[in-house]
N, CA, C and O atoms as a Maestro MAE file, in Angstrom:
{
 s_m_m2io_version
 :::
 2.0.0
}

f_m_ct {
 s_m_title
 :::
 protein
 m_atom[196] {
  # First column is atom index #
  i_m_mmod_type
  r_m_x_coord
  r_m_y_coord
  r_m_z_coord
  i_m_residue_number
  s_m_chain_name
  s_m_pdb_residue_name
  s_m_pdb_atom_name
  i_m_atomic_number
  :::
  1 25 0.834 -1.172 0.000 1 A "MET " " N  " 7
  2 3 0.000 0.000 0.000 1 A "MET " " CA " 6
  3 2 0.886 1.245 0.000 1 A "MET " " C  " 6
  4 15 1.772 1.385 0.843 1 A "MET " " O  " 8
  5 25 0.644 2.128 -0.934 2 A "LYS " " N  " 7
  6 3 1.414 3.367 -1.042 2 A "LYS " " CA " 6
  7 2 0.698 4.476 -0.275 2 A "LYS " " C  " 6
  8 15 -0.498 4.697 -0.463 2 A "LYS " " O  " 8
  9 25 1.433 5.166 0.583 3 A "LEU " " N  " 7
  10 3 0.863 6.239 1.380 3 A "LEU " " CA " 6
  11 2 0.926 7.560 0.629 3 A "LEU " " C  " 6
  12 15 1.858 7.811 -0.136 3 A "LEU " " O  " 8
  13 25 -0.073 8.396 0.855 4 A "THR " " N  " 7
  14 3 -0.045 9.741 0.291 4 A "THR " " CA " 6
  15 2 0.972 10.572 1.076 4 A "THR " " C  " 6
  16 15 1.418 10.173 2.152 4 A "THR " " O  " 8
  17 25 1.323 11.709 0.533 5 A "LEU " " N  " 7
  18 3 2.261 12.593 1.212 5 A "LEU " " CA " 6
  19 2 1.712 12.996 2.577 5 A "LEU " " C  " 6
  20 15 2.448 13.013 3.564 5 A "LEU " " O  " 8
  21 25 0.445 13.315 2.635 6 A "ARG " " N  " 7
  22 3 -0.163 13.700 3.926 6 A "ARG " " CA " 6
  23 2 -0.067 12.563 4.931 6 A "ARG " " C  " 6
  24 15 0.252 12.800 6.096 6 A "ARG " " O  " 8
  25 25 -0.340 11.326 4.503 7 A "GLN " " N  " 7
  26 3 -0.245 10.179 5.398 7 A "GLN " " CA " 6
  27 2 1.194 9.962 5.867 7 A "GLN " " C  " 6
  28 15 1.437 9.638 7.029 7 A "GLN " " O  " 8
  29 25 2.132 10.142 4.957 8 A "GLN " " N  " 7
  30 3 3.543 9.995 5.321 8 A "GLN " " CA " 6
  31 2 3.956 11.034 6.355 8 A "GLN " " C  " 6
  32 15 4.635 10.712 7.329 8 A "GLN " " O  " 8
  33 25 3.542 12.284 6.140 9 A "LEU " " N  " 7
  34 3 3.882 13.353 7.086 9 A "LEU " " CA " 6
  35 2 3.220 13.122 8.443 9 A "LEU " " C  " 6
  36 15 3.830 13.367 9.483 9 A "LEU " " O  " 8
  37 25 1.987 12.656 8.433 10 A "THR " " N  " 7
  38 3 1.298 12.363 9.684 10 A "THR " " CA " 6
  39 2 2.003 11.245 10.432 10 A "THR " " C  " 6
  40 15 2.221 11.338 11.640 10 A "THR " " O  " 8
  41 25 2.358 10.191 9.713 11 A "GLN " " N  " 7
  42 3 3.066 9.068 10.321 11 A "GLN " " CA " 6
  43 2 4.430 9.533 10.857 11 A "GLN " " C  " 6
  44 15 4.835 9.143 11.953 11 A "GLN " " O  " 8
  45 25 5.115 10.345 10.098 12 A "PHE " " N  " 7
  46 3 6.399 10.878 10.530 12 A "PHE " " CA " 6
  47 2 6.232 11.708 11.799 12 A "PHE " " C  " 6
  48 15 7.069 11.644 12.699 12 A "PHE " " O  " 8
  49 25 5.166 12.476 11.871 13 A "GLY " " N  " 7
  50 3 4.893 13.283 13.055 13 A "GLY " " CA " 6
  51 2 4.723 12.437 14.300 13 A "GLY " " C  " 6
  52 15 5.219 12.790 15.370 13 A "GLY " " O  " 8
  53 25 4.017 11.311 14.162 14 A "TYR " " N  " 7
  54 3 3.835 10.417 15.309 14 A "TYR " " CA " 6
  55 2 5.169 9.817 15.751 14 A "TYR " " C  " 6
  56 15 5.463 9.744 16.944 14 A "TYR " " O  " 8
  57 25 5.960 9.394 14.788 15 A "VAL " " N  " 7
  58 3 7.269 8.830 15.112 15 A "VAL " " CA " 6
  59 2 8.154 9.893 15.742 15 A "VAL " " C  " 6
  60 15 8.852 9.636 16.724 15 A "VAL " " O  " 8
  61 25 8.118 11.066 15.178 16 A "LEU " " N  " 7
  62 3 8.938 12.168 15.676 16 A "LEU " " CA " 6
  63 2 8.599 12.499 17.123 16 A "LEU " " C  " 6
  64 15 9.492 12.716 17.942 16 A "LEU " " O  " 8
  65 25 7.322 12.538 17.431 17 A "GLN " " N  " 7
  66 3 6.910 12.872 18.788 17 A "GLN " " CA " 6
  67 2 7.254 11.773 19.779 17 A "GLN " " C  " 6
  68 15 7.525 12.048 20.948 17 A "GLN " " O  " 8
  69 25 7.246 10.539 19.319 18 A "SER " " N  " 7
  70 3 7.491 9.443 20.246 18 A "SER " " CA " 6
  71 2 8.969 9.113 20.412 18 A "SER " " C  " 6
  72 15 9.347 8.500 21.410 18 A "SER " " O  " 8
  73 25 9.804 9.500 19.471 19 A "ALA " " N  " 7
  74 3 11.212 9.102 19.548 19 A "ALA " " CA " 6
  75 2 12.135 10.147 20.166 19 A "ALA " " C  " 6
  76 15 12.664 9.891 21.247 19 A "ALA " " O  " 8
  77 25 12.362 11.310 19.551 20 A "PRO " " N  " 7
  78 3 13.406 12.189 20.065 20 A "PRO " " CA " 6
  79 2 13.036 12.973 21.317 20 A "PRO " " C  " 6
  80 15 13.901 13.218 22.158 20 A "PRO " " O  " 8
  81 25 11.771 13.375 21.466 21 A "PHE " " N  " 7
  82 3 11.439 14.248 22.578 21 A "PHE " " CA " 6
  83 2 11.673 13.616 23.945 21 A "PHE " " C  " 6
  84 15 12.279 14.254 24.807 21 A "PHE " " O  " 8
  85 25 11.217 12.387 24.176 22 A "PRO " " N  " 7
  86 3 11.504 11.795 25.488 22 A "PRO " " CA " 6
  87 2 13.003 11.661 25.759 22 A "PRO " " C  " 6
  88 15 13.453 11.893 26.881 22 A "PRO " " O  " 8
  89 25 13.766 11.291 24.751 23 A "ALA " " N  " 7
  90 3 15.215 11.145 24.940 23 A "ALA " " CA " 6
  91 2 15.862 12.497 25.219 23 A "ALA " " C  " 6
  92 15 16.722 12.604 26.094 23 A "ALA " " O  " 8
  93 25 15.456 13.528 24.484 24 A "LEU " " N  " 7
  94 3 16.020 14.862 24.706 24 A "LEU " " CA " 6
  95 2 15.593 15.423 26.054 24 A "LEU " " C  " 6
  96 15 16.398 16.024 26.765 24 A "LEU " " O  " 8
  97 25 14.323 15.227 26.408 25 A "GLU " " N  " 7
  98 3 13.852 15.742 27.685 25 A "GLU " " CA " 6
  99 2 14.542 15.048 28.850 25 A "GLU " " C  " 6
  100 15 14.751 15.653 29.901 25 A "GLU " " O  " 8
  101 25 14.893 13.791 28.669 26 A "GLU " " N  " 7
  102 3 15.621 13.068 29.711 26 A "GLU " " CA " 6
  103 2 16.992 13.710 29.944 26 A "GLU " " C  " 6
  104 15 17.457 13.802 31.080 26 A "GLU " " O  " 8
  105 25 17.626 14.147 28.864 27 A "GLN " " N  " 7
  106 3 18.953 14.744 28.953 27 A "GLN " " CA " 6
  107 2 18.914 16.231 29.327 27 A "GLN " " C  " 6
  108 15 19.754 16.711 30.088 27 A "GLN " " O  " 8
  109 25 17.922 16.956 28.777 28 A "LEU " " N  " 7
  110 3 17.916 18.419 28.905 28 A "LEU " " CA " 6
  111 2 16.850 18.975 29.839 28 A "LEU " " C  " 6
  112 15 16.883 20.159 30.174 28 A "LEU " " O  " 8
  113 25 15.920 18.152 30.260 29 A "GLY " " N  " 7
  114 3 14.771 18.657 31.001 29 A "GLY " " CA " 6
  115 2 13.630 18.934 30.041 29 A "GLY " " C  " 6
  116 15 13.748 18.672 28.844 29 A "GLY " " O  " 8
  117 25 12.534 19.458 30.551 30 A "GLU " " N  " 7
  118 3 11.358 19.678 29.708 30 A "GLU " " CA " 6
  119 2 11.636 20.716 28.628 30 A "GLU " " C  " 6
  120 15 12.227 21.765 28.886 30 A "GLU " " O  " 8
  121 25 11.194 20.398 27.407 31 A "LEU " " N  " 7
  122 3 11.390 21.289 26.264 31 A "LEU " " CA " 6
  123 2 10.158 22.160 26.060 31 A "LEU " " C  " 6
  124 15 9.030 21.695 26.222 31 A "LEU " " O  " 8
  125 25 10.374 23.418 25.708 32 A "GLY " " N  " 7
  126 3 9.273 24.316 25.380 32 A "GLY " " CA " 6
  127 2 8.802 24.085 23.947 32 A "GLY " " C  " 6
  128 15 9.442 23.371 23.176 32 A "GLY " " O  " 8
  129 25 7.689 24.691 23.612 33 A "GLU " " N  " 7
  130 3 7.141 24.538 22.258 33 A "GLU " " CA " 6
  131 2 8.101 25.010 21.175 33 A "GLU " " C  " 6
  132 15 8.249 24.308 20.175 33 A "GLU " " O  " 8
  133 25 8.764 26.163 21.314 34 A "PRO " " N  " 7
  134 3 9.699 26.579 20.263 34 A "PRO " " CA " 6
  135 2 10.822 25.563 20.041 34 A "PRO " " C  " 6
  136 15 11.214 25.312 18.902 34 A "PRO " " O  " 8
  137 25 11.334 24.983 21.116 35 A "ALA " " N  " 7
  138 3 12.398 23.984 20.985 35 A "ALA " " CA " 6
  139 2 11.874 22.733 20.289 35 A "ALA " " C  " 6
  140 15 12.569 22.151 19.456 35 A "ALA " " O  " 8
  141 25 10.658 22.317 20.622 36 A "LYS " " N  " 7
  142 3 10.070 21.135 19.978 36 A "LYS " " CA " 6
  143 2 9.860 21.377 18.484 36 A "LYS " " C  " 6
  144 15 10.101 20.489 17.666 36 A "LYS " " O  " 8
  145 25 9.412 22.578 18.135 37 A "ARG " " N  " 7
  146 3 9.220 22.887 16.706 37 A "ARG " " CA " 6
  147 2 10.548 22.915 15.964 37 A "ARG " " C  " 6
  148 15 10.637 22.439 14.832 37 A "ARG " " O  " 8
  149 25 11.579 23.469 16.593 38 A "LEU " " N  " 7
  150 3 12.896 23.494 15.971 38 A "LEU " " CA " 6
  151 2 13.414 22.072 15.750 38 A "LEU " " C  " 6
  152 15 13.916 21.753 14.672 38 A "LEU " " O  " 8
  153 25 13.294 21.234 16.752 39 A "ILE " " N  " 7
  154 3 13.758 19.847 16.633 39 A "ILE " " CA " 6
  155 2 12.975 19.120 15.548 39 A "ILE " " C  " 6
  156 15 13.553 18.382 14.750 39 A "ILE " " O  " 8
  157 25 11.658 19.327 15.515 40 A "ALA " " N  " 7
  158 3 10.828 18.684 14.487 40 A "ALA " " CA " 6
  159 2 11.264 19.130 13.094 40 A "ALA " " C  " 6
  160 15 11.313 18.317 12.172 40 A "ALA " " O  " 8
  161 25 11.576 20.395 12.938 41 A "THR " " N  " 7
  162 3 12.025 20.912 11.649 41 A "THR " " CA " 6
  163 2 13.376 20.328 11.272 41 A "THR " " C  " 6
  164 15 13.574 19.907 10.132 41 A "THR " " O  " 8
  165 25 14.304 20.299 12.214 42 A "LEU " " N  " 7
  166 3 15.632 19.757 11.943 42 A "LEU " " CA " 6
  167 2 15.585 18.262 11.602 42 A "LEU " " C  " 6
  168 15 16.392 17.778 10.808 42 A "LEU " " O  " 8
  169 25 14.649 17.544 12.198 43 A "GLU " " N  " 7
  170 3 14.514 16.117 11.909 43 A "GLU " " CA " 6
  171 2 14.133 15.860 10.454 43 A "GLU " " C  " 6
  172 15 14.391 14.774 9.933 43 A "GLU " " O  " 8
  173 25 13.527 16.835 9.796 44 A "MET " " N  " 7
  174 3 13.066 16.649 8.418 44 A "MET " " CA " 6
  175 2 14.176 16.872 7.400 44 A "MET " " C  " 6
  176 15 14.000 16.547 6.225 44 A "MET " " O  " 8
  177 25 15.304 17.413 7.815 45 A "ILE " " N  " 7
  178 3 16.391 17.698 6.892 45 A "ILE " " CA " 6
  179 2 17.151 16.407 6.586 45 A "ILE " " C  " 6
  180 15 17.658 15.755 7.498 45 A "ILE " " O  " 8
  181 25 17.231 16.036 5.304 46 A "PRO " " N  " 7
  182 3 17.953 14.808 4.949 46 A "PRO " " CA " 6
  183 2 19.456 15.034 5.027 46 A "PRO " " C  " 6
  184 15 20.035 15.647 4.130 46 A "PRO " " O  " 8
  185 25 20.087 14.553 6.076 47 A "LEU " " N  " 7
  186 3 21.515 14.771 6.266 47 A "LEU " " CA " 6
  187 2 22.372 13.941 5.323 47 A "LEU " " C  " 6
  188 15 23.533 14.284 5.098 47 A "LEU " " O  " 8
  189 25 21.847 12.879 4.776 48 A "ALA " " N  " 7
  190 3 22.623 12.018 3.898 48 A "ALA " " CA " 6
  191 2 22.965 12.703 2.577 48 A "ALA " " C  " 6
  192 15 23.908 12.297 1.897 48 A "ALA " " O  " 8
  193 25 22.226 13.714 2.217 49 A "ARG " " N  " 7
  194 3 22.490 14.413 0.952 49 A "ARG " " CA " 6
  195 2 23.724 15.183 1.100 49 A "ARG " " C  " 6
  196 15 24.148 15.856 0.161 49 A "ARG " " O  " 8
  :::
 }
 m_bond[195] {
  # First column is bond index #
  i_m_from
  i_m_to
  i_m_order
  :::
  1 1 2 1
  2 2 3 1
  3 3 4 2
  4 3 5 1
  5 5 6 1
  6 6 7 1
  7 7 8 2
  8 7 9 1
  9 9 10 1
  10 10 11 1
  11 11 12 2
  12 11 13 1
  13 13 14 1
  14 14 15 1
  15 15 16 2
  16 15 17 1
  17 17 18 1
  18 18 19 1
  19 19 20 2
  20 19 21 1
  21 21 22 1
  22 22 23 1
  23 23 24 2
  24 23 25 1
  25 25 26 1
  26 26 27 1
  27 27 28 2
  28 27 29 1
  29 29 30 1
  30 30 31 1
  31 31 32 2
  32 31 33 1
  33 33 34 1
  34 34 35 1
  35 35 36 2
  36 35 37 1
  37 37 38 1
  38 38 39 1
  39 39 40 2
  40 39 41 1
  41 41 42 1
  42 42 43 1
  43 43 44 2
  44 43 45 1
  45 45 46 1
  46 46 47 1
  47 47 48 2
  48 47 49 1
  49 49 50 1
  50 50 51 1
  51 51 52 2
  52 51 53 1
  53 53 54 1
  54 54 55 1
  55 55 56 2
  56 55 57 1
  57 57 58 1
  58 58 59 1
  59 59 60 2
  60 59 61 1
  61 61 62 1
  62 62 63 1
  63 63 64 2
  64 63 65 1
  65 65 66 1
  66 66 67 1
  67 67 68 2
  68 67 69 1
  69 69 70 1
  70 70 71 1
  71 71 72 2
  72 71 73 1
  73 73 74 1
  74 74 75 1
  75 75 76 2
  76 75 77 1
  77 77 78 1
  78 78 79 1
  79 79 80 2
  80 79 81 1
  81 81 82 1
  82 82 83 1
  83 83 84 2
  84 83 85 1
  85 85 86 1
  86 86 87 1
  87 87 88 2
  88 87 89 1
  89 89 90 1
  90 90 91 1
  91 91 92 2
  92 91 93 1
  93 93 94 1
  94 94 95 1
  95 95 96 2
  96 95 97 1
  97 97 98 1
  98 98 99 1
  99 99 100 2
  100 99 101 1
  101 101 102 1
  102 102 103 1
  103 103 104 2
  104 103 105 1
  105 105 106 1
  106 106 107 1
  107 107 108 2
  108 107 109 1
  109 109 110 1
  110 110 111 1
  111 111 112 2
  112 111 113 1
  113 113 114 1
  114 114 115 1
  115 115 116 2
  116 115 117 1
  117 117 118 1
  118 118 119 1
  119 119 120 2
  120 119 121 1
  121 121 122 1
  122 122 123 1
  123 123 124 2
  124 123 125 1
  125 125 126 1
  126 126 127 1
  127 127 128 2
  128 127 129 1
  129 129 130 1
  130 130 131 1
  131 131 132 2
  132 131 133 1
  133 133 134 1
  134 134 135 1
  135 135 136 2
  136 135 137 1
  137 137 138 1
  138 138 139 1
  139 139 140 2
  140 139 141 1
  141 141 142 1
  142 142 143 1
  143 143 144 2
  144 143 145 1
  145 145 146 1
  146 146 147 1
  147 147 148 2
  148 147 149 1
  149 149 150 1
  150 150 151 1
  151 151 152 2
  152 151 153 1
  153 153 154 1
  154 154 155 1
  155 155 156 2
  156 155 157 1
  157 157 158 1
  158 158 159 1
  159 159 160 2
  160 159 161 1
  161 161 162 1
  162 162 163 1
  163 163 164 2
  164 163 165 1
  165 165 166 1
  166 166 167 1
  167 167 168 2
  168 167 169 1
  169 169 170 1
  170 170 171 1
  171 171 172 2
  172 171 173 1
  173 173 174 1
  174 174 175 1
  175 175 176 2
  176 175 177 1
  177 177 178 1
  178 178 179 1
  179 179 180 2
  180 179 181 1
  181 181 182 1
  182 182 183 1
  183 183 184 2
  184 183 185 1
  185 185 186 1
  186 186 187 1
  187 187 188 2
  188 187 189 1
  189 189 190 1
  190 190 191 1
  191 191 192 2
  192 191 193 1
  193 193 194 1
  194 194 195 1
  195 195 196 2
  :::
 }
}
């Protein structure tokens, strides 16, 4: 089954929220909304390019 772009972004959002934030908050303490948005944006950048 091929996902639409919207479905892919939604799925990515769920993964993003469940993976990096708890690990970062464990190390740095609670993150504010601006920090969470910055991290979410940075996660979308393909570093392999």
